[in-house]
N, C-alpha and C positions, 0 to 999 in steps of 0.2 A: 970286646963285648960281642957276644953272639947275637944273631938276629932274634932268637927267642928271648934273650935277656932284654933286648931293646923293646920288644913287644910288651913284656911284663912290666917294664919300667913305665911305659906310656899308660898302660892300664892302671897302674898304681897311682900315678899322678892324677889321672882323670877322676878316679874314685875319691882321692883325697879332696879334690876341689869340690866334688859333688856333695861330700859329707861335711864341708866346712860349716861351723856353727855360728849363730848370731853372737853379737857382742855379749860380754859377760854380764852387762847390766840388764839384759833382756830377761823377761819372765820365762815360764816354762815353754819349751819349744813344741810347736805343733808341726808335725811332719806330714806335708801334703805333696811330697815329691815323687812318690813311688808309682809303680805300675799296677799294683794289686791292692785290694782292700786290706786295711791294716787294723781291723778290729780285734778286740781281745778274744782269747780263747774261751769258749763257753765252759761253764762248770761241768756240764755233762761230758764234754769231750775230755776235760782234764781227768775226770773220774774214771772214764774208760781206759785212758792211757795209764793212769796209776794202777788200775787193776791188772793190766797187761804186765807192768813192771813187777808188781808184788807177786804175781803168779809165775814169775820167771820166764815169761814169754819173750823177754828182751835180753836174756842172758847170753845168747849166742847169735851168730849170723843167721839171718833168715835164708830161705832158698834164694839163690843169686838173682833171679829175675824179680823177686819180691814175694810178699805173702800171697799165697794162692787165692785167698778170698778177695783180697784187694785187686789183684790182677783180673779176677773174674768179674768184679764190679765194673772195672774200666771196660772190659770187653763187652759186657752187657750194655753199658751206656753207648758204646760205639755201634753195636748192633741195632739199638733203638734208633740211631741216626743213619741207618742204611749203610753201615760199614761193618758187615758181619766179620768177626774176627775171633779166633781161638784165644783163650786166656794165656796160652803159652807163647803168644806173639805180643805180649805186653811186658814191659820192663818198668819197674818203679825207679825213679831217679831222685837224687838229693836236691831237689829244687829246680826251677825252670832254667836258671843260669847254667847248671850242669847239663841238663837235657839239651839245651841249645848248643853248648860247646861240643859235646860228644857227637851230636848229629852232624853239625857242620864240619867238624874236624875230620870225621871218618868218611864223609861222602863228598867233600869238596876238593880233595887232594889233587892238585894239578889240573883242575877242571875249569871250564868256563862256568861261572855262577851268575845267575840272573835273579835280581831282587827288584820287585815293584817299588816305584817311588812313592813317598819318601822312604829311603832305605834306612832302617833302624841300625844304630851302632851296636846293638846287643850281640850281633853276630861277628863283630870285628875280630875278636881274639881267635875264634875258630877259623875264620877265613885267612887270617895272617899266618897262623901256624900251618894251615893246609896249603898255603901259597896258591889259593884259588884266584882266578882272574875274574874280577867283579864287573858286571854290566848292570847298570840301573836302567830299568825299563819303565815306560809310561803305559799304564793299562788303558789310557784313553787314546793312545796313538797306535801307530803301526808297530807290531811286534817284530823283533829282529829275526833274521835267518839264523838258525841254530841247528847243530847236529851233535847230539849227545851233550852231556853237561848236567848241571844241577839248577833247579828252580827252588828258591826259598820264598815261600809265600806266607806272609804274616796276616792272619785273619782271626780277630781284628788286628790292625797294625798298632804296635805298642807306642808309636809316637803320634798317632792321630786319634786313636780310639774308635776308628771306623772299620766296618767290615767291607770285604769285597762284594759288591752287589752280585746277585745270582747270574745275571747275563754276562758280566765281566768275568766272573769265575769260570763259567762254561767256556768262554772264549780263551781264557788262559789254559784251561785243561786241554782243549782241542789243540792248541799250539804246542803244549808240552808233549802230547802224544805224538804229534807229527814230527817233532824234533827229537823224540826218544830221550827225553830228559828224566832223570830221577828227580824226586820232589820231596822237599821237607815242608809239610803243612804245619806251621806254628800256630796252633789254635789255643794257646795257653791264656791269653788275656781274657778277662771276664770279671764278673758274670755278664752275659749278653742281655741287653734290654729286651723285655718280653715281646716288643713289637718289631724287633729287628729281623730281617729276612736272612738268617744265618744258615749256610749250607756247608757241611763238611766237604772239603775238597776230595777226599778219598771216596766219597759216596757217588761221585760222578762216573759215568761209564768209562771204563778203561783206565781209571786212576788208582784203584786199590792196589794193584800189583806193583806200582812204581812209587808209591807214597809211604813215607813214614810220618806219622802224626805226633806232634808234641802237645801235650795237654797238662792241665794243672787241676787242682781242686779248688779253683777260684770261686766257685759257687758256694763254697763253705767258708764264710768269713772267720778269721782267726787262725787259719792254717799257714799264713805267710811265714811266720817265724819258725815253723817246723821244717821248712825246706824239703818239700816233697812234691813230686810231679810224676809224669809218666811219658813214655814213648811207646808207640805201637805201630805195627805195619807188617807187610808181607815178609816172609822169611828171608828172601834174597836181599832186600834192602835193609831190614832190621838187623840182621846178623852182625855186620861190621860195627854198627852203632852200639849194639848190646855188648859186643866184645870189648870195645874201647871203654865203655862205662864200667864194666866189671873189672877191667885191668887197672882202673884208677881208684875205685872205691869198693870193689868186691860186691857189696850190696848196700842199699840205702838203710840208714839207721832204723832199727826195729821200732823204737818208740814213735818215730815220725810216721811210720807206716800204720801203726795201730791207731794213731791220732787221725790219720786220713780215713781209715776204715770206719772209725766211730763217726766221723763227720759225714761220710757218704750215707750212713744209715740214718742219720738224724736230720739231714738238711731238708728244709722246706723251701724250694726254689721260688714259689709264689710269694711266700711271706718275705723272703729276702728281697725279691724284686720290688715289692711294694715299699719296703723300708728304705731301700737305697734310691729308688726313684724319687721319693719325696726330698731326700737330701740333695740329690743331683739337681732337681728343679730349683732348690734354694740357691745353689751356686750359680746356675744359669741366670736366675733373676738378678743376682748381684752383678754379674757381668753385663746384663742388659742395662741396668741402672747406670753403670759406668760407661755405657756405649762402647763396650769392647766386644768385637766379633769373636766367634768361636766356631769350631768344627762341630757339626751336629753329632753328638756322641751315640755310638752303638753299644758301648759297654757302660755298665753302671759303676765301674771302678774309678774313672777319672774323666775330666773334660780338658780339651786342649784349646786354649785361648790364643788369639792372634794379636801380637803386640809389636810395636815399632822397634823397641829395644829390650830384648829379653833380659839382658844382663842387668839393666837398670831396674826392671821389675823384680827380678830375683833378689837383687841387693836390698831393695826397699822392703820386700817381704821378710827377708832375713832380719833386717833391723827391727821389724815389728813382731818378731818371734814366730814366724811361720816360714817353713821351707817349701818351695815349689820347684818343679823340675824345669831346668833350662833347656829349651828345645835345641839350642845350638850345640849342646853336649849330647843330645839324644838322637840327632839325625834329622831334625826338622827346625831349622833356624827361623827366627821370627815368631816363635811360639813359646808358651809356658804350659806345663802340665800340672793340673790341680787334682790331686786325689780326693775322692770323697772321704771326708773325715769320719773317724770311728768314735770319737768322743763327743764333746759338746759342739753341736753345729753352730750355736750362737757365738761361742768363743772363737771358733775358726773363721766364721763370717766377719766378725768384728775385726780380727787381725788382718784379714784380706782387704776389708774395706779401708782400714787405715793405711795399708801399704799402697793401695791403688790411688787413694787421695793424695798421698805423699808424692807419688810419681807425677801426678798432674801439676804439682807445684814446682817441680824441677825446671 
């Protein structure tokens, strides 16, 4: 068995465990285990995508980096966040998992790779294929001596739901520049809470030329199933990432790109923020009632609760017809991840309440 086969085998086993279903006697399953909002695709978005298909806009490959108008929309969004970038330095990817893999696989080969703690497992495949030497760093402590290499900064972190605070981000940027590190800024988790002090890493002085940013359309609920995301950055660092992406999949599915384009045109971030803030507060209230501590969330997509035995809580939730993320599998032991539900909040809270009560009786 080759090393690559071994890596794929472990990935498959981990995925199979994460997707295991409740007992056959359980009612309909409520999946609250993911990283992104899982709401239904809107009728307007479906109509726009159907229009693109019926008018033969999806009959052939799109331009390899992606639909020009969608790349332009991403570049405009980055420019508004003080990361001026040409649309030709944007590539549309087939989902965040693909974007993370191609970025890490192409930039980490044979390098020292630095990940702030807790280090998410979502980069494991790319790191193992690239044979990168991983160093987990503590942003609150002394940063290590480094000379070249790669920094992978998740902001927000997909296993905590928390952003890197601006002063810590500036300290990290200063260290990366001094150490001459290339940087992957994974800023795909979201949407961000309106009151969170979020800063794009590439917007800090000296960072744009060394940073490739991974982003999603997470502020547009319903796009999760369409598997569409983006990568963007300066030509030197983006080129190997883009080349690997295009060698794997040529270009991202046209229908998914048109869905993303329709979503970016129709999204109302303030309305979405209000809607999901209310649901998030209901989950936090439930955790407070059960006296379960949690990490103060900076994203509206999920909350991370701190538990003594994550496997017991995950099993109890599964038995009650609800799936939650096991922090032990995600890179943050002693926690569970609860995604903001897209359907009936009352049904989801009832299932969670029953599961948490059952754990207390164990």
